[in-house]
C-alpha positions as CSV (number, residue, x, y, z in Angstrom):
1,M,62.3,-308.8,-82.1
2,L,60.8,-306.8,-85.0
3,D,62.0,-303.5,-83.4
4,S,65.5,-304.9,-83.2
5,L,65.6,-306.0,-86.9
6,Q,64.3,-302.6,-88.1
7,L,66.9,-300.8,-86.0
8,T,69.7,-302.9,-87.3
9,A,68.6,-302.5,-90.9
10,N,67.9,-298.7,-90.8
11,H,70.4,-297.2,-88.4
12,S,73.8,-299.1,-88.5
13,V,73.4,-300.4,-84.9
14,A,73.2,-303.7,-83.2
15,T,71.1,-304.8,-80.2
16,P,72.3,-306.9,-77.3
17,A,70.7,-310.3,-76.7
18,D,68.7,-309.0,-73.7
19,W,67.7,-305.7,-75.4
20,T,64.3,-304.2,-74.9
21,H,62.7,-301.2,-76.7
22,G,64.1,-297.9,-75.5
23,E,67.4,-299.2,-74.2
24,D,70.8,-298.1,-75.6
25,V,72.0,-299.9,-78.7
26,I,75.5,-300.8,-79.9
27,V,77.2,-298.9,-82.8
28,V,78.4,-301.3,-85.4
29,P,82.2,-301.6,-85.5
30,A,82.3,-300.7,-89.2
31,I,81.6,-297.1,-88.3
32,S,84.6,-295.2,-86.8
33,T,84.1,-293.4,-83.5
34,E,84.4,-290.0,-85.2
35,D,81.7,-290.9,-87.7
36,A,79.5,-292.4,-85.0
37,I,79.7,-289.1,-83.0
38,Q,78.5,-287.2,-86.1
39,K,75.8,-289.8,-87.0
40,F,74.3,-290.1,-83.5
41,P,73.8,-286.6,-82.1
42,K,72.2,-288.0,-78.8
43,G,75.8,-289.1,-77.9
44,V,78.1,-292.1,-78.0
45,K,79.5,-293.8,-74.9
46,V,82.8,-295.5,-75.7
47,V,83.5,-298.6,-73.5
48,K,86.2,-300.0,-75.8
49,P,87.3,-298.8,-79.2
50,Y,85.1,-301.6,-80.7
51,L,82.2,-301.3,-78.2
52,R,80.2,-298.1,-78.3
53,Y,76.7,-297.4,-77.1
54,T,74.2,-294.8,-78.2
55,P,70.6,-294.1,-77.2
56,Q,68.1,-295.8,-79.5
57,P,68.2,-293.5,-82.6
58,N,64.5,-293.7,-83.6
59,L,63.1,-292.4,-80.4
């Protein structure tokens, strides 16, 4: 839980309820897809315009 809170506070991402350390995280909807692609160089997977995943940014 502490990892999830630190990610959320420091990287503009959210974690799913069943998230474990090392899994993909959700890009918050406040960031546009274009900005997310620039902010997360490991890649952004767009499922829906409001649901985008990226690899955990601090690994």
